[in-house]
N, C-alpha and C positions, 0 to 999 in steps of 0.2 A: 664109535665116538661121534658126536654130532659136529658137523663142520660149521664154524662160525659164519654168521651172515657177513657178506663182503662189504656192506656199507660201513660196519665197524672196522673191519680189516683195512679198508681203504683209508680211513681217517688215521689209523696208526701208521700206515706206510707214509703218509704225507709228512708227519713230523720226523720220521726216520730219514726220509729223503732230504729234508731241509738240513738236518744235521750233517749228512754225508757230503753235501755239495750241491751243485746246481742241477737238481732233478726237478722237472716240471710235472706236478701232479695236482690238478686243480679240482677242488670240491666247491663248486660255485652254483651256477645257474642250472636248475633242473629243467630239462626239456622232455616232456612225455608225449608220446603218441600211442593211443590205445584204440584197438578195434576189436570188439567182441572178446575182450580178454587178452588179445595180443598187444604187446607194447614194449617199448624200450625207453629207458631213462638214461640220458647222457648227463654227466656231471658238469659239462661245460660245452658251449657252442663254439668257442674260439680259444686257441692256445698259441702262445708265442714262446719260442725257445731259441736259444743260441746254438749255432752250428757246433757240432761236436758233443752236445749235451745229451741227456736221456729224457724222454718224455713218457709219462704214464697216463693213459686215458681209460677211464672206468665207465662202465654202463651196467645197468641192472635191467633184466628183461622179465616179462610176464607172459603167461599163456593161459588158455581156458582151463577151468578146474577139471574138466574131463581128461586132461593130459597129465600124466605123471612125470616127475622130474627125470626118471630113468628113460622116458620116451624121447627126451630131447637129444638130438644128435648134432655133432659138429658145429658148435658155435664158433664163429670166426669173424675177422675184420677184413675189410677190403677197401681199395681206392678206385679200382677199375674193373671192367668186365671184359670177357672174351667170349665171343659167340653168344652174347646175351646172358652169360652167367658170371657172377662175381668171382674174382680171382683171390683166393685165400692168400693173405700177405705172407704166410709162412712158406708158400710155394713160389713166391715172386722173386726172381733172381736179383732184382734191384735191392731187395731187403735181406738177402742171404746172410745168415749169421748175426743179424741185427734185430730180429723180431722174435718175441715170444708172448704167449698168452698165460695169464694166471686166472683161471676160471674156477669158481666154486658156487655150487647151488645155482642161484639165479643171477649171478654177477660175473662179469668178465673184464679183466684189465688187459689192455694192449700196452706193451712195453717196446719202445724203439730206442736202441742205443746208437751212439755215434751219429747223431743226426746230420743230414746233409741238406743243403738248400733245395735239392731236388725232391726231398721228402715233403715239401710244402704241398698239401693236398687236403681234400675232404675225406675223412675216414668214417666208414659206416660199419655197423654191426649187423650180422645176419645169423640166424639159427634155423634149424630144421627139426623135424620130429621123425619118428620111424615111419610116418606116412609120406610117400613121395610128393604129394601135392601140398603138404603143409610146410610152408617156408615164410619167414618173416624178416623184413629188412627195415630198419629205421632210416628215413630220409626226410630232411637233410641230416647230415652227420655232424662230425666235429671238424672244424677247419683248423689245421695246424699250419702255422707260418714259421718257417725256420729262417733265422736272420743271422747274417754276419755283422760285424761291427765296422763302423766308419767313423773317422774323426772329421768333424766339421770345424773349419777355421774361419774366424772373423777377426778383423782388425779393430782393436778397441780404441787405441789412440796411437800417437807417433812412437810410443815406447813399448807397448804391450800388444800381444795377440792373444785371443781367447779360443781355447780348444774345447770341444764338446764331444764326448763319446756317444754315438747314436746307434740305435738299431732301427730296422725298418718297421717293427711292430712293438707294441708295449709289452715289455718283459714283466713276468709275474712278480708281485711284491716289489721290493726295492733292492736290486743287485748291488753288490759291493764291487767297486771298480779298482783296477790297478792301472797305473800309467807307467810307461817305459820311456826312458831317455837314452838314446843310442843303445837300446837293447837291455839296459839296466833298470830294474824295478825302482819306481819312486813310491814312497810310502804315502799314499792318499787313497781315500775311500770314495771320493766324489767323482761325478761324471764330467766335471769340467776342470780346466787347468789354465792358468795364466803363464805365458812364456814371453821372454824378451823378443821383441821384433828385431830381426837381424841376427838371431842366434844361428850358429852353424849346426846345431843339434837336430836330431830327428826324434819324433814322438809317435807312440802308438798306445793303444789301450786294450784291456781285456776285462772280463768279469771273473771274480773269484771262483775257483773250482775248474776253470777252463782257460788257464793262462796260456796254454798252447794254441788257443784260437784267437790270436791278437788281430787287431785291425791292421790294414796297410799303414805304413809309416807316412807321416807328413813331415815336410822339411822345406826350407827355403831353397831358392835356385842355387845350383852349383855353378861353377865358372862357365859362362856361355861359350860355345864354340861358334866361330864365324867362318863362312866360306864365300867364295865368289865364283860365279858361273857366267860365261865360260872361264876356265882357268888359264887359257892361252893369252897372248898379248891382246890388250883391249884397244880397239880402234874407234876413233871418233865416229859417232853416228850409229854404232852397234848397240844391241840390247844387252844389258848387264844386270845380273841379279845378285844381291848380297843376302845371305841367309843366316839367321841367328837361331840357335837352339840351346836349350838348357834342361838338365834333369831336375825336375821340381815336382812336388806334390803338396798342395794343389798345383795344377798346371800354371805355368808362368805366362804373363803377358809381356810383350816386347816393344821396345822403343829404339829407333835408330837415330844417331847423331853424327855430325861431321865435326871433327876437331878444328876449332878456329880460335882458340884462346879465350873464348867467352866463358866465364864461370857459370853462366846460366844459358846453355845453348838451346837453340830452337829445335824441337823434334822434327825429323824429316819423315818419319813413318811410325805408326803405332801398330805395325804388323810384323810377323816374323821375317818377312822379306822386304827389302828395299829394292825397288825395281826402277832402272833407268831404261826407258824404251828407246831413247836415242841419246846416248851419253855424249857429253861434250868435254873438251879439254879443261874447261873451268871446273869440271866435277872432280878433277884429280885431287887427291888429298888422303887424309887418314880418317877412317870411320870406325865407329864402335857402337855396340848395342847394350841396352840394359834389360835384364830379365827380372821380373818382379812378381811375387805373389803375396798373400796375406801374412807370410812369415818373414819376408825379407827381400832384399834386392841385391843383384850382383852385376857388375860391369865386366864386359868382355875386354880382351886385349884389342889393340888397334889392328885394322886391316888396311893396307895401303892400296890405293887405286892410282894407276898412272895411265892416263889416256893419251894415246899417240894420234897425232894428226896424220891424215892420209896423204 
């Protein structure tokens, strides 16, 4: 029985993959290099895929008419070399159990499952014949970029914050997004989301088919903790440092204040630490800090400073 040409087979796989989920298989830019009948055609020069997904990369190769198909030996894909020779991906321990080839006639598909960010690399195809000196490699190859998702946060106005689900490279076609609030799925297909500024909720995103590969959560600052160093009795003229910290994503900025009954107090420091290089008795009092990011703000509890005269 005649084996079908893989160009047709590849197109069929593309539609099947799209129906099954987030499988990247691009039939786009043809890149051909041919020398005296030797050549390789890659279906794409660049591929972007989400961490955890599957990627399929196809190529078609040619060779001089004097060579029969049965003379072609060991077609394989590689990303690196050892002792000057390409390392077959199926023998590379970093890809163990995640790589397979689907090769028919003059075409070969590389399939990588459970993609990791470390899989980002340039993939090249190589084949040999039954003659030891007859080897062919197409270079440059196909650059695969494996991306995780991140949520970018911007402040829209005093009431709302704007969230955008981003990848480090351009994903194929237009992915369907899911958003999560406190781990619970929100029904939306868009890459952006408006949320109330000051909300105590956390948010993350994913693409359909890989909901287990969510972005890190973003959230407003939690209740800041404050500390004083040294923790022993504070003596006038000594050096004292107050430190403010809060769990927040994006990272919080900090502002220190002294309680003086003023509804609009003057900031003492816009750093995580408030440093007194030579503290005075007049510095005694109650202090607090505010932690703020693009999603909200949180005020700490008071910390009392009692400066003793020598």
